[in-house]
C-alpha angles and dihedrals in degrees: 000000000000116000119244092251090050088054088054090055097047116114113269117251112267090233092073085081090061090052090053092048092052090049092048092053090055093046096047093047096046118114092235092055092047091052091050092048089054089056092243099174098195090050093048091049092049092049092050092049097045097044093046095088089060095043089049096050099039095089089052090050089054092049093049091046091054092051092048091047093056093047093046097047098042101037108025107029117021112030091094090057097072093166089062100041096099091045089052093047090054091053093045091052089050091047093049092050092048095046092046089054092048091047091053091048092049091050089054090047089055090058089052090051089055090049089055090051091052091047087060092051098260118145131220089264087071088070092064100067114120115239117270114236096264092052089047090053092049091050092048093052096046091045096043119132100247142134116306096249093053091046093053093044090054089051088051089054091054091050093048090052094049094048095042096048090047093050091049098047096044088061090062116088090195092056093047091049093050096047095039129209093290092056100050099078098097091051096043094051091055093054097045113114115242116256117258109290093019130102136211121261088248092058094045094050091049090052092051092048093053094043093055096055125076096213126070113267112270116215095212094052094042092048092049093054095045094044091050088062092046091049091052090053091049091048090050090051091051091049090051092051091049090051091051093047093048090052091050092049090049089053091050091048091051090050090051091050091051091048092049091051092059110093117237117238 
């Protein structure tokens, strides 16, 4: 029987590409992405502000997930399997190292997100907004206490989103012009190819998900978990655009009221 660490190193199923393609179609066609591609500055600012609570907490979600993983696997699940304990320890050490690296990267990415906000004229007070319900729901699902495979697959969904949205928006001259060179860092880092011998966060989280389950990965189940995360991101983007539009309509209504209150000569 293959060791757990050997399962981690096995080639990924070719069908993960189909999962990414399905996710990309949703992301590219979403109203939030279309607004960003058009270089709609108010929409881009609103999206940056509203998604910030998730971007800010994601490294902490990874850290907590790593701690829960170690407790669960060592204390709850595997202690009775003495013949596998050293195999498990090897995988846990590998998982901790991998997750620590991803957590550091995501913390750095958060700083780049803030730089993009500042490039668009947003102040530090923009970081203090509480999450809207759809962002709260997204955060709760990704950070949920669940089995290791589901946790890692949800992380993979986040990574697919970040890479796909970056690839899409960087192709738009209008978006690049609106954000400016100083604001492109978050998007550029998610489209940079890994150095030789390294892998993307998406690939690593897939590997961890498949290594921590005793059954072969099932495409239908994996796709359902990943797409749930993508759908939550898309729903959050739609909620943000509705919030922005309702605010704009309120402004128009107030202007109309003020106009109507002015007597005609």
